CHARMM internal coordinates of N, CA and C (Angstrom, degrees):
IC EDIT
DIST 1 N 1 CA 1.4475
DIST 1 CA 1 C 1.5216
ANGL 1 N 1 CA 1 C 110.94
DIST 1 C 2 N 1.3027
ANGL 1 CA 1 C 2 N 116.10
DIHE 1 N 1 CA 1 C 2 N -24.50
DIST 2 N 2 CA 1.4460
ANGL 1 C 2 N 2 CA 119.94
DIHE 1 CA 1 C 2 N 2 CA 168.01
DIST 2 CA 2 C 1.5105
ANGL 2 N 2 CA 2 C 116.53
DIHE 1 C 2 N 2 CA 2 C 75.91
DIST 2 C 3 N 1.3262
ANGL 2 CA 2 C 3 N 113.51
DIHE 2 N 2 CA 2 C 3 N -167.68
DIST 3 N 3 CA 1.4618
ANGL 2 C 3 N 3 CA 121.59
DIHE 2 CA 2 C 3 N 3 CA -176.93
DIST 3 CA 3 C 1.5263
ANGL 3 N 3 CA 3 C 109.66
DIHE 2 C 3 N 3 CA 3 C -74.95
DIST 3 C 4 N 1.3182
ANGL 3 CA 3 C 4 N 116.18
DIHE 3 N 3 CA 3 C 4 N 132.31
DIST 4 N 4 CA 1.4584
ANGL 3 C 4 N 4 CA 120.94
DIHE 3 CA 3 C 4 N 4 CA -175.34
DIST 4 CA 4 C 1.5210
ANGL 4 N 4 CA 4 C 109.55
DIHE 3 C 4 N 4 CA 4 C -142.47
DIST 4 C 5 N 1.3020
ANGL 4 CA 4 C 5 N 116.18
DIHE 4 N 4 CA 4 C 5 N 98.92
DIST 5 N 5 CA 1.4617
ANGL 4 C 5 N 5 CA 120.80
DIHE 4 CA 4 C 5 N 5 CA 177.09
DIST 5 CA 5 C 1.5193
ANGL 5 N 5 CA 5 C 113.60
DIHE 4 C 5 N 5 CA 5 C 50.29
DIST 5 C 6 N 1.3058
ANGL 5 CA 5 C 6 N 116.29
DIHE 5 N 5 CA 5 C 6 N 50.02
DIST 6 N 6 CA 1.4521
ANGL 5 C 6 N 6 CA 120.24
DIHE 5 CA 5 C 6 N 6 CA 175.93
DIST 6 CA 6 C 1.5067
ANGL 6 N 6 CA 6 C 115.73
DIHE 5 C 6 N 6 CA 6 C 89.60
DIST 6 C 7 N 1.3222
ANGL 6 CA 6 C 7 N 117.95
DIHE 6 N 6 CA 6 C 7 N 4.52
DIST 7 N 7 CA 1.4619
ANGL 6 C 7 N 7 CA 121.24
DIHE 6 CA 6 C 7 N 7 CA 175.93
DIST 7 CA 7 C 1.5191
ANGL 7 N 7 CA 7 C 109.28
DIHE 6 C 7 N 7 CA 7 C -134.09
DIST 7 C 8 N 1.2998
ANGL 7 CA 7 C 8 N 115.44
DIHE 7 N 7 CA 7 C 8 N 153.60
DIST 8 N 8 CA 1.4571
ANGL 7 C 8 N 8 CA 121.51
DIHE 7 CA 7 C 8 N 8 CA 172.87
DIST 8 CA 8 C 1.5133
ANGL 8 N 8 CA 8 C 107.43
DIHE 7 C 8 N 8 CA 8 C -109.12
DIST 8 C 9 N 1.3222
ANGL 8 CA 8 C 9 N 115.99
DIHE 8 N 8 CA 8 C 9 N 127.15
DIST 9 N 9 CA 1.4607
ANGL 8 C 9 N 9 CA 122.17
DIHE 8 CA 8 C 9 N 9 CA -178.55
DIST 9 CA 9 C 1.5279
ANGL 9 N 9 CA 9 C 107.84
DIHE 8 C 9 N 9 CA 9 C -112.43
DIST 9 C 10 N 1.3278
ANGL 9 CA 9 C 10 N 116.32
DIHE 9 N 9 CA 9 C 10 N 122.96
DIST 10 N 10 CA 1.4565
ANGL 9 C 10 N 10 CA 121.38
DIHE 9 CA 9 C 10 N 10 CA -178.75
DIST 10 CA 10 C 1.5293
ANGL 10 N 10 CA 10 C 109.91
DIHE 9 C 10 N 10 CA 10 C -125.36
DIST 10 C 11 N 1.3316
ANGL 10 CA 10 C 11 N 117.28
DIHE 10 N 10 CA 10 C 11 N 133.71
DIST 11 N 11 CA 1.4608
ANGL 10 C 11 N 11 CA 119.57
DIHE 10 CA 10 C 11 N 11 CA 177.36
DIST 11 CA 11 C 1.5235
ANGL 11 N 11 CA 11 C 111.22
DIHE 10 C 11 N 11 CA 11 C -76.82
DIST 11 C 12 N 1.3151
ANGL 11 CA 11 C 12 N 116.14
DIHE 11 N 11 CA 11 C 12 N 146.98
DIST 12 N 12 CA 1.4656
ANGL 11 C 12 N 12 CA 122.66
DIHE 11 CA 11 C 12 N 12 CA 174.02
DIST 12 CA 12 C 1.5240
ANGL 12 N 12 CA 12 C 106.73
DIHE 11 C 12 N 12 CA 12 C -117.65
DIST 12 C 13 N 1.3159
ANGL 12 CA 12 C 13 N 115.83
DIHE 12 N 12 CA 12 C 13 N 113.13
DIST 13 N 13 CA 1.4604
ANGL 12 C 13 N 13 CA 120.79
DIHE 12 CA 12 C 13 N 13 CA -179.32
DIST 13 CA 13 C 1.5335
ANGL 13 N 13 CA 13 C 110.46
DIHE 12 C 13 N 13 CA 13 C -71.43
DIST 13 C 14 N 1.3301
ANGL 13 CA 13 C 14 N 117.42
DIHE 13 N 13 CA 13 C 14 N 153.38
DIST 14 N 14 CA 1.4673
ANGL 13 C 14 N 14 CA 120.36
DIHE 13 CA 13 C 14 N 14 CA -177.72
DIST 14 CA 14 C 1.5302
ANGL 14 N 14 CA 14 C 114.42
DIHE 13 C 14 N 14 CA 14 C -54.01
DIST 14 C 15 N 1.3275
ANGL 14 CA 14 C 15 N 117.11
DIHE 14 N 14 CA 14 C 15 N -37.81
DIST 15 N 15 CA 1.4651
ANGL 14 C 15 N 15 CA 119.29
DIHE 14 CA 14 C 15 N 15 CA -178.82
DIST 15 CA 15 C 1.5295
ANGL 15 N 15 CA 15 C 112.40
DIHE 14 C 15 N 15 CA 15 C -70.59
DIST 15 C 16 N 1.3417
ANGL 15 CA 15 C 16 N 116.90
DIHE 15 N 15 CA 15 C 16 N -17.39
DIST 16 N 16 CA 1.4660
ANGL 15 C 16 N 16 CA 121.02
DIHE 15 CA 15 C 16 N 16 CA 178.88
DIST 16 CA 16 C 1.5242
ANGL 16 N 16 CA 16 C 112.94
DIHE 15 C 16 N 16 CA 16 C -97.60
DIST 16 C 17 N 1.3192
ANGL 16 CA 16 C 17 N 116.43
DIHE 16 N 16 CA 16 C 17 N -12.19
DIST 17 N 17 CA 1.4713
ANGL 16 C 17 N 17 CA 121.35
DIHE 16 CA 16 C 17 N 17 CA -177.26
DIST 17 CA 17 C 1.5234
ANGL 17 N 17 CA 17 C 108.60
DIHE 16 C 17 N 17 CA 17 C -84.95
DIST 17 C 18 N 1.3250
ANGL 17 CA 17 C 18 N 116.43
DIHE 17 N 17 CA 17 C 18 N 97.60
DIST 18 N 18 CA 1.4619
ANGL 17 C 18 N 18 CA 120.64
DIHE 17 CA 17 C 18 N 18 CA -172.39
DIST 18 CA 18 C 1.5191
ANGL 18 N 18 CA 18 C 114.03
DIHE 17 C 18 N 18 CA 18 C -109.28
DIST 18 C 19 N 1.3401
ANGL 18 CA 18 C 19 N 116.84
DIHE 18 N 18 CA 18 C 19 N -7.24
DIST 19 N 19 CA 1.4647
ANGL 18 C 19 N 19 CA 120.18
DIHE 18 CA 18 C 19 N 19 CA -178.62
DIST 19 CA 19 C 1.5219
ANGL 19 N 19 CA 19 C 109.80
DIHE 18 C 19 N 19 CA 19 C -123.92
DIST 19 C 20 N 1.3086
ANGL 19 CA 19 C 20 N 115.40
DIHE 19 N 19 CA 19 C 20 N 163.54
DIST 20 N 20 CA 1.4569
ANGL 19 C 20 N 20 CA 121.29
DIHE 19 CA 19 C 20 N 20 CA 174.80
DIST 20 CA 20 C 1.5315
ANGL 20 N 20 CA 20 C 108.82
DIHE 19 C 20 N 20 CA 20 C -91.27
DIST 20 C 21 N 1.3266
ANGL 20 CA 20 C 21 N 116.33
DIHE 20 N 20 CA 20 C 21 N 137.78
DIST 21 N 21 CA 1.4569
ANGL 20 C 21 N 21 CA 121.96
DIHE 20 CA 20 C 21 N 21 CA 178.92
DIST 21 CA 21 C 1.5205
ANGL 21 N 21 CA 21 C 109.46
DIHE 20 C 21 N 21 CA 21 C -130.09
DIST 21 C 22 N 1.3173
ANGL 21 CA 21 C 22 N 116.01
DIHE 21 N 21 CA 21 C 22 N 161.61
DIST 22 N 22 CA 1.4561
ANGL 21 C 22 N 22 CA 122.09
DIHE 21 CA 21 C 22 N 22 CA 175.78
DIST 22 CA 22 C 1.5217
ANGL 22 N 22 CA 22 C 108.61
DIHE 21 C 22 N 22 CA 22 C -104.48
DIST 22 C 23 N 1.3186
ANGL 22 CA 22 C 23 N 116.60
DIHE 22 N 22 CA 22 C 23 N 121.97
DIST 23 N 23 CA 1.4565
ANGL 22 C 23 N 23 CA 121.74
DIHE 22 CA 22 C 23 N 23 CA 179.80
DIST 23 CA 23 C 1.5317
ANGL 23 N 23 CA 23 C 108.97
DIHE 22 C 23 N 23 CA 23 C -77.08
DIST 23 C 24 N 1.3393
ANGL 23 CA 23 C 24 N 118.27
DIHE 23 N 23 CA 23 C 24 N 124.69
DIST 24 N 24 CA 1.4588
ANGL 23 C 24 N 24 CA 119.93
DIHE 23 CA 23 C 24 N 24 CA 179.46
DIST 24 CA 24 C 1.5303
ANGL 24 N 24 CA 24 C 113.14
DIHE 23 C 24 N 24 CA 24 C -71.53
DIST 24 C 25 N 1.3158
ANGL 24 CA 24 C 25 N 117.41
DIHE 24 N 24 CA 24 C 25 N -14.07
DIST 25 N 25 CA 1.4562
ANGL 24 C 25 N 25 CA 120.55
DIHE 24 CA 24 C 25 N 25 CA -179.25
DIST 25 CA 25 C 1.5154
ANGL 25 N 25 CA 25 C 113.27
DIHE 24 C 25 N 25 CA 25 C -77.66
DIST 25 C 26 N 1.3414
ANGL 25 CA 25 C 26 N 116.57
DIHE 25 N 25 CA 25 C 26 N -42.00
DIST 26 N 26 CA 1.4657
ANGL 25 C 26 N 26 CA 120.60
DIHE 25 CA 25 C 26 N 26 CA -176.40
DIST 26 CA 26 C 1.5205
ANGL 26 N 26 CA 26 C 113.19
DIHE 25 C 26 N 26 CA 26 C -120.25
DIST 26 C 27 N 1.3197
ANGL 26 CA 26 C 27 N 116.69
DIHE 26 N 26 CA 26 C 27 N -5.15
DIST 27 N 27 CA 1.4653
ANGL 26 C 27 N 27 CA 122.90
DIHE 26 CA 26 C 27 N 27 CA -179.16
DIST 27 CA 27 C 1.5338
ANGL 27 N 27 CA 27 C 112.76
DIHE 26 C 27 N 27 CA 27 C 63.28
DIST 27 C 28 N 1.3327
ANGL 27 CA 27 C 28 N 117.31
DIHE 27 N 27 CA 27 C 28 N 20.31
DIST 28 N 28 CA 1.4600
ANGL 27 C 28 N 28 CA 121.86
DIHE 27 CA 27 C 28 N 28 CA 174.35
DIST 28 CA 28 C 1.5224
ANGL 28 N 28 CA 28 C 108.97
DIHE 27 C 28 N 28 CA 28 C -103.43
DIST 28 C 29 N 1.3181
ANGL 28 CA 28 C 29 N 115.00
DIHE 28 N 28 CA 28 C 29 N 161.84
DIST 29 N 29 CA 1.4564
ANGL 28 C 29 N 29 CA 118.71
DIHE 28 CA 28 C 29 N 29 CA -178.61
DIST 29 CA 29 C 1.5246
ANGL 29 N 29 CA 29 C 111.32
DIHE 28 C 29 N 29 CA 29 C -78.96
DIST 29 C 30 N 1.3139
ANGL 29 CA 29 C 30 N 114.11
DIHE 29 N 29 CA 29 C 30 N 151.81
DIST 30 N 30 CA 1.4602
ANGL 29 C 30 N 30 CA 122.75
DIHE 29 CA 29 C 30 N 30 CA 169.36
DIST 30 CA 30 C 1.5246
ANGL 30 N 30 CA 30 C 104.29
DIHE 29 C 30 N 30 CA 30 C -107.42
DIST 30 C 31 N 1.3224
ANGL 30 CA 30 C 31 N 117.77
DIHE 30 N 30 CA 30 C 31 N 105.29
DIST 31 N 31 CA 1.4605
ANGL 30 C 31 N 31 CA 119.04
DIHE 30 CA 30 C 31 N 31 CA -176.37
DIST 31 CA 31 C 1.5278
ANGL 31 N 31 CA 31 C 112.40
DIHE 30 C 31 N 31 CA 31 C -72.82
DIST 31 C 32 N 1.3235
ANGL 31 CA 31 C 32 N 117.33
DIHE 31 N 31 CA 31 C 32 N 162.13
DIST 32 N 32 CA 1.4634
ANGL 31 C 32 N 32 CA 120.22
DIHE 31 CA 31 C 32 N 32 CA 174.99
DIST 32 CA 32 C 1.5282
ANGL 32 N 32 CA 32 C 110.24
DIHE 31 C 32 N 32 CA 32 C -57.04
DIST 32 C 33 N 1.3050
ANGL 32 CA 32 C 33 N 116.47
DIHE 32 N 32 CA 32 C 33 N 144.98
DIST 33 N 33 CA 1.4577
ANGL 32 C 33 N 33 CA 121.43
DIHE 32 CA 32 C 33 N 33 CA 177.15
DIST 33 CA 33 C 1.5130
ANGL 33 N 33 CA 33 C 114.74
DIHE 32 C 33 N 33 CA 33 C 85.13
DIST 33 C 34 N 1.3354
ANGL 33 CA 33 C 34 N 118.03
DIHE 33 N 33 CA 33 C 34 N 11.49
DIST 34 N 34 CA 1.4632
ANGL 33 C 34 N 34 CA 121.49
DIHE 33 CA 33 C 34 N 34 CA -179.33
DIST 34 CA 34 C 1.5301
ANGL 34 N 34 CA 34 C 109.60
DIHE 33 C 34 N 34 CA 34 C -113.74
DIST 34 C 35 N 1.3294
ANGL 34 CA 34 C 35 N 115.98
DIHE 34 N 34 CA 34 C 35 N 131.60
DIST 35 N 35 CA 1.4581
ANGL 34 C 35 N 35 CA 120.92
DIHE 34 CA 34 C 35 N 35 CA 175.48
DIST 35 CA 35 C 1.5252
ANGL 35 N 35 CA 35 C 109.01
DIHE 34 C 35 N 35 CA 35 C -59.31
DIST 35 C 36 N 1.3320
ANGL 35 CA 35 C 36 N 116.26
DIHE 35 N 35 CA 35 C 36 N 137.18
DIST 36 N 36 CA 1.4582
ANGL 35 C 36 N 36 CA 121.52
DIHE 35 CA 35 C 36 N 36 CA 176.10
DIST 36 CA 36 C 1.5201
ANGL 36 N 36 CA 36 C 109.19
DIHE 35 C 36 N 36 CA 36 C -158.50
DIST 36 C 37 N 1.3243
ANGL 36 CA 36 C 37 N 116.59
DIHE 36 N 36 CA 36 C 37 N -179.04
DIST 37 N 37 CA 1.4576
ANGL 36 C 37 N 37 CA 122.22
DIHE 36 CA 36 C 37 N 37 CA -178.57
DIST 37 CA 37 C 1.5156
ANGL 37 N 37 CA 37 C 110.57
DIHE 36 C 37 N 37 CA 37 C -118.89
DIST 37 C 38 N 1.3201
ANGL 37 CA 37 C 38 N 116.00
DIHE 37 N 37 CA 37 C 38 N 144.56
DIST 38 N 38 CA 1.4574
ANGL 37 C 38 N 38 CA 121.95
DIHE 37 CA 37 C 38 N 38 CA 171.94
DIST 38 CA 38 C 1.5215
ANGL 38 N 38 CA 38 C 106.58
DIHE 37 C 38 N 38 CA 38 C -106.80
DIST 38 C 39 N 1.3332
ANGL 38 CA 38 C 39 N 115.80
DIHE 38 N 38 CA 38 C 39 N 123.68
DIST 39 N 39 CA 1.4578
ANGL 38 C 39 N 39 CA 122.14
DIHE 38 CA 38 C 39 N 39 CA -178.46
DIST 39 CA 39 C 1.5236
ANGL 39 N 39 CA 39 C 107.83
DIHE 38 C 39 N 39 CA 39 C -113.12
DIST 39 C 40 N 1.3403
ANGL 39 CA 39 C 40 N 115.77
DIHE 39 N 39 CA 39 C 40 N 121.00
DIST 40 N 40 CA 1.4625
ANGL 39 C 40 N 40 CA 121.39
DIHE 39 CA 39 C 40 N 40 CA -176.57
DIST 40 CA 40 C 1.5258
ANGL 40 N 40 CA 40 C 109.09
DIHE 39 C 40 N 40 CA 40 C -121.93
DIST 40 C 41 N 1.3380
ANGL 40 CA 40 C 41 N 117.86
DIHE 40 N 40 CA 40 C 41 N 116.61
DIST 41 N 41 CA 1.4666
ANGL 40 C 41 N 41 CA 119.23
DIHE 40 CA 40 C 41 N 41 CA 174.07
DIST 41 CA 41 C 1.5374
ANGL 41 N 41 CA 41 C 109.73
DIHE 40 C 41 N 41 CA 41 C -62.25
DIST 41 C 42 N 1.3286
ANGL 41 CA 41 C 42 N 116.37
DIHE 41 N 41 CA 41 C 42 N 133.03
DIST 42 N 42 CA 1.4624
ANGL 41 C 42 N 42 CA 120.55
DIHE 41 CA 41 C 42 N 42 CA -176.56
DIST 42 CA 42 C 1.5261
ANGL 42 N 42 CA 42 C 112.69
DIHE 41 C 42 N 42 CA 42 C -60.90
DIST 42 C 43 N 1.3218
ANGL 42 CA 42 C 43 N 116.79
DIHE 42 N 42 CA 42 C 43 N -36.45
DIST 43 N 43 CA 1.4621
ANGL 42 C 43 N 43 CA 119.47
DIHE 42 CA 42 C 43 N 43 CA -176.77
DIST 43 CA 43 C 1.5272
ANGL 43 N 43 CA 43 C 113.62
DIHE 42 C 43 N 43 CA 43 C -94.31
DIST 43 C 44 N 1.3396
ANGL 43 CA 43 C 44 N 118.41
DIHE 43 N 43 CA 43 C 44 N -5.36
DIST 44 N 44 CA 1.4645
ANGL 43 C 44 N 44 CA 121.94
DIHE 43 CA 43 C 44 N 44 CA 178.40
DIST 44 CA 44 C 1.5270
ANGL 44 N 44 CA 44 C 110.54
DIHE 43 C 44 N 44 CA 44 C -141.67
DIST 44 C 45 N 1.3219
ANGL 44 CA 44 C 45 N 118.32
DIHE 44 N 44 CA 44 C 45 N 72.01
DIST 45 N 45 CA 1.4601
ANGL 44 C 45 N 45 CA 120.74
DIHE 44 CA 44 C 45 N 45 CA -175.11
DIST 45 CA 45 C 1.5249
ANGL 45 N 45 CA 45 C 114.48
DIHE 44 C 45 N 45 CA 45 C -61.88
DIST 45 C 46 N 1.3293
ANGL 45 CA 45 C 46 N 117.59
DIHE 45 N 45 CA 45 C 46 N -19.22
DIST 46 N 46 CA 1.4614
ANGL 45 C 46 N 46 CA 119.42
DIHE 45 CA 45 C 46 N 46 CA 177.35
DIST 46 CA 46 C 1.5202
ANGL 46 N 46 CA 46 C 112.34
DIHE 45 C 46 N 46 CA 46 C -71.23
DIST 46 C 47 N 1.3187
ANGL 46 CA 46 C 47 N 117.49
DIHE 46 N 46 CA 46 C 47 N -11.91
DIST 47 N 47 CA 1.4603
ANGL 46 C 47 N 47 CA 121.34
DIHE 46 CA 46 C 47 N 47 CA -179.65
DIST 47 CA 47 C 1.5235
ANGL 47 N 47 CA 47 C 112.72
DIHE 46 C 47 N 47 CA 47 C -97.38
DIST 47 C 48 N 1.3206
ANGL 47 CA 47 C 48 N 116.85
DIHE 47 N 47 CA 47 C 48 N 26.26
DIST 48 N 48 CA 1.4664
ANGL 47 C 48 N 48 CA 119.62
DIHE 47 CA 47 C 48 N 48 CA 179.55
DIST 48 CA 48 C 1.5207
ANGL 48 N 48 CA 48 C 109.39
DIHE 47 C 48 N 48 CA 48 C -64.94
DIST 48 C 49 N 1.3285
ANGL 48 CA 48 C 49 N 115.28
DIHE 48 N 48 CA 48 C 49 N 143.66
DIST 49 N 49 CA 1.4589
ANGL 48 C 49 N 49 CA 121.81
DIHE 48 CA 48 C 49 N 49 CA -179.07
DIST 49 CA 49 C 1.5174
ANGL 49 N 49 CA 49 C 109.83
DIHE 48 C 49 N 49 CA 49 C -135.86
DIST 49 C 50 N 1.3212
ANGL 49 CA 49 C 50 N 114.72
DIHE 49 N 49 CA 49 C 50 N 151.59
DIST 50 N 50 CA 1.4641
ANGL 49 C 50 N 50 CA 122.34
DIHE 49 CA 49 C 50 N 50 CA 177.60
DIST 50 CA 50 C 1.5246
ANGL 50 N 50 CA 50 C 107.74
DIHE 49 C 50 N 50 CA 50 C -103.19
DIST 50 C 51 N 1.3346
ANGL 50 CA 50 C 51 N 116.52
DIHE 50 N 50 CA 50 C 51 N 125.73
DIST 51 N 51 CA 1.4599
ANGL 50 C 51 N 51 CA 122.98
DIHE 50 CA 50 C 51 N 51 CA -175.50
DIST 51 CA 51 C 1.5269
ANGL 51 N 51 CA 51 C 110.76
DIHE 50 C 51 N 51 CA 51 C -121.60
DIST 51 C 52 N 1.3395
ANGL 51 CA 51 C 52 N 116.29
DIHE 51 N 51 CA 51 C 52 N 145.39
DIST 52 N 52 CA 1.4622
ANGL 51 C 52 N 52 CA 119.88
DIHE 51 CA 51 C 52 N 52 CA 164.29
DIST 52 CA 52 C 1.5352
ANGL 52 N 52 CA 52 C 106.46
DIHE 51 C 52 N 52 CA 52 C -63.44
DIST 52 C 53 N 1.3076
ANGL 52 CA 52 C 53 N 116.45
DIHE 52 N 52 CA 52 C 53 N 146.92
DIST 53 N 53 CA 1.4639
ANGL 52 C 53 N 53 CA 120.67
DIHE 52 CA 52 C 53 N 53 CA -179.96
DIST 53 CA 53 C 1.5302
ANGL 53 N 53 CA 53 C 110.59
DIHE 52 C 53 N 53 CA 53 C -56.98
DIST 53 C 54 N 1.3126
ANGL 53 CA 53 C 54 N 118.01
DIHE 53 N 53 CA 53 C 54 N -47.56
DIST 54 N 54 CA 1.4592
ANGL 53 C 54 N 54 CA 121.84
DIHE 53 CA 53 C 54 N 54 CA -179.01
DIST 54 CA 54 C 1.5116
ANGL 54 N 54 CA 54 C 112.96
DIHE 53 C 54 N 54 CA 54 C -65.31
DIST 54 C 55 N 1.3154
ANGL 54 CA 54 C 55 N 116.90
DIHE 54 N 54 CA 54 C 55 N -37.70
DIST 55 N 55 CA 1.4680
ANGL 54 C 55 N 55 CA 120.53
DIHE 54 CA 54 C 55 N 55 CA 178.52
DIST 55 CA 55 C 1.5193
ANGL 55 N 55 CA 55 C 111.05
DIHE 54 C 55 N 55 CA 55 C -65.43
DIST 55 C 56 N 1.3330
ANGL 55 CA 55 C 56 N 117.26
DIHE 55 N 55 CA 55 C 56 N -39.40
DIST 56 N 56 CA 1.4612
ANGL 55 C 56 N 56 CA 119.59
DIHE 55 CA 55 C 56 N 56 CA 178.30
DIST 56 CA 56 C 1.5274
ANGL 56 N 56 CA 56 C 110.34
DIHE 55 C 56 N 56 CA 56 C -66.64
DIST 56 C 57 N 1.3279
ANGL 56 CA 56 C 57 N 116.89
DIHE 56 N 56 CA 56 C 57 N -39.53
DIST 57 N 57 CA 1.4594
ANGL 56 C 57 N 57 CA 119.95
DIHE 56 CA 56 C 57 N 57 CA 177.95
DIST 57 CA 57 C 1.5324
ANGL 57 N 57 CA 57 C 110.15
DIHE 56 C 57 N 57 CA 57 C -61.10
DIST 57 C 58 N 1.3163
ANGL 57 CA 57 C 58 N 117.92
DIHE 57 N 57 CA 57 C 58 N -43.73
DIST 58 N 58 CA 1.4709
ANGL 57 C 58 N 58 CA 121.54
DIHE 57 CA 57 C 58 N 58 CA 176.83
DIST 58 CA 58 C 1.5257
ANGL 58 N 58 CA 58 C 111.19
DIHE 57 C 58 N 58 CA 58 C -62.75
DIST 58 C 59 N 1.3235
ANGL 58 CA 58 C 59 N 117.12
DIHE 58 N 58 CA 58 C 59 N -38.59
DIST 59 N 59 CA 1.4640
ANGL 58 C 59 N 59 CA 120.96
DIHE 58 CA 58 C 59 N 59 CA 178.33
DIST 59 CA 59 C 1.5294
ANGL 59 N 59 CA 59 C 110.62
DIHE 58 C 59 N 59 CA 59 C -64.00
DIST 59 C 60 N 1.3169
ANGL 59 CA 59 C 60 N 116.60
DIHE 59 N 59 CA 59 C 60 N -40.87
DIST 60 N 60 CA 1.4622
ANGL 59 C 60 N 60 CA 120.40
DIHE 59 CA 59 C 60 N 60 CA 178.03
DIST 60 CA 60 C 1.5284
ANGL 60 N 60 CA 60 C 110.32
DIHE 59 C 60 N 60 CA 60 C -62.51
DIST 60 C 61 N 1.3174
ANGL 60 CA 60 C 61 N 117.12
DIHE 60 N 60 CA 60 C 61 N -42.29
DIST 61 N 61 CA 1.4673
ANGL 60 C 61 N 61 CA 120.83
DIHE 60 CA 60 C 61 N 61 CA 177.72
DIST 61 CA 61 C 1.5280
ANGL 61 N 61 CA 61 C 110.36
DIHE 60 C 61 N 61 CA 61 C -63.67
DIST 61 C 62 N 1.3223
ANGL 61 CA 61 C 62 N 116.62
DIHE 61 N 61 CA 61 C 62 N -40.25
DIST 62 N 62 CA 1.4557
ANGL 61 C 62 N 62 CA 120.78
DIHE 61 CA 61 C 62 N 62 CA -179.76
DIST 62 CA 62 C 1.5387
ANGL 62 N 62 CA 62 C 110.17
DIHE 61 C 62 N 62 CA 62 C -65.32
DIST 62 C 63 N 1.3236
ANGL 62 CA 62 C 63 N 116.06
DIHE 62 N 62 CA 62 C 63 N -44.58
DIST 63 N 63 CA 1.4698
ANGL 62 C 63 N 63 CA 120.39
DIHE 62 CA 62 C 63 N 63 CA -176.73
DIST 63 CA 63 C 1.5189
ANGL 63 N 63 CA 63 C 113.56
DIHE 62 C 63 N 63 CA 63 C -73.48
DIST 63 C 64 N 1.3197
ANGL 63 CA 63 C 64 N 116.94
DIHE 63 N 63 CA 63 C 64 N -42.70
DIST 64 N 64 CA 1.4491
ANGL 63 C 64 N 64 CA 120.57
DIHE 63 CA 63 C 64 N 64 CA -167.77
DIST 64 CA 64 C 1.5114
ANGL 64 N 64 CA 64 C 115.32
DIHE 63 C 64 N 64 CA 64 C -119.50
DIST 64 C 65 N 1.3054
ANGL 64 CA 64 C 65 N 118.48
DIHE 64 N 64 CA 64 C 65 N -0.69
DIST 65 N 65 CA 1.4516
ANGL 64 C 65 N 65 CA 121.47
DIHE 64 CA 64 C 65 N 65 CA 179.02
DIST 65 CA 65 C 1.5135
ANGL 65 N 65 CA 65 C 112.03
DIHE 64 C 65 N 65 CA 65 C 88.09
DIST 65 C 66 N 1.3015
ANGL 65 CA 65 C 66 N 115.58
DIHE 65 N 65 CA 65 C 66 N 157.77
DIST 66 N 66 CA 1.4674
ANGL 65 C 66 N 66 CA 122.05
DIHE 65 CA 65 C 66 N 66 CA -174.70
DIST 66 CA 66 C 1.5193
ANGL 66 N 66 CA 66 C 112.80
DIHE 65 C 66 N 66 CA 66 C -61.98
DIST 66 C 67 N 1.3326
ANGL 66 CA 66 C 67 N 117.76
DIHE 66 N 66 CA 66 C 67 N -41.42
DIST 67 N 67 CA 1.4628
ANGL 66 C 67 N 67 CA 120.28
DIHE 66 CA 66 C 67 N 67 CA -176.43
DIST 67 CA 67 C 1.5163
ANGL 67 N 67 CA 67 C 111.89
DIHE 66 C 67 N 67 CA 67 C -65.58
DIST 67 C 68 N 1.3274
ANGL 67 CA 67 C 68 N 117.89
DIHE 67 N 67 CA 67 C 68 N -45.30
DIST 68 N 68 CA 1.4616
ANGL 67 C 68 N 68 CA 120.75
DIHE 67 CA 67 C 68 N 68 CA -178.73
DIST 68 CA 68 C 1.5174
ANGL 68 N 68 CA 68 C 111.37
DIHE 67 C 68 N 68 CA 68 C -72.07
DIST 68 C 69 N 1.3331
ANGL 68 CA 68 C 69 N 118.24
DIHE 68 N 68 CA 68 C 69 N -38.03
DIST 69 N 69 CA 1.4623
ANGL 68 C 69 N 69 CA 120.71
DIHE 68 CA 68 C 69 N 69 CA -177.83
DIST 69 CA 69 C 1.5156
ANGL 69 N 69 CA 69 C 110.99
DIHE 68 C 69 N 69 CA 69 C -63.98
DIST 69 C 70 N 1.3352
ANGL 69 CA 69 C 70 N 118.07
DIHE 69 N 69 CA 69 C 70 N -33.59
DIST 70 N 70 CA 1.4633
ANGL 69 C 70 N 70 CA 120.00
DIHE 69 CA 69 C 70 N 70 CA -179.57
DIST 70 CA 70 C 1.5251
ANGL 70 N 70 CA 70 C 112.03
DIHE 69 C 70 N 70 CA 70 C -71.81
DIST 70 C 71 N 1.3239
ANGL 70 CA 70 C 71 N 118.25
DIHE 70 N 70 CA 70 C 71 N -19.66
DIST 71 N 71 CA 1.4721
ANGL 70 C 71 N 71 CA 121.52
DIHE 70 CA 70 C 71 N 71 CA 178.59
DIST 71 CA 71 C 1.5203
ANGL 71 N 71 CA 71 C 112.88
DIHE 70 C 71 N 71 CA 71 C -84.88
DIST 71 C 72 N 1.2935
ANGL 71 CA 71 C 72 N 120.09
DIHE 71 N 71 CA 71 C 72 N -10.39
DIST 72 N 72 CA 1.4632
ANGL 71 C 72 N 72 CA 123.89
DIHE 71 CA 71 C 72 N 72 CA -175.33
DIST 72 CA 72 C 1.5018
ANGL 72 N 72 CA 72 C 110.47
DIHE 71 C 72 N 72 CA 72 C -81.75
END
COOR INIT
IC SEED 1 N 1 CA 1 C
IC BUILD
């Protein structure tokens, strides 16, 4: 998914998802074996977060508006 407005978004396939993470969008867990996204700020890589795909899409709409989020 590449660089996107100062963040790099990378998909994590179910076979690669081996740990449980907390999604910052909904505060629910992402269990092992579930597709999700890793979002890494370009200037602060220590702040990488694991997001549910839908939660990240909602975050993009919240940050950038519906029209811009649909183009990403």
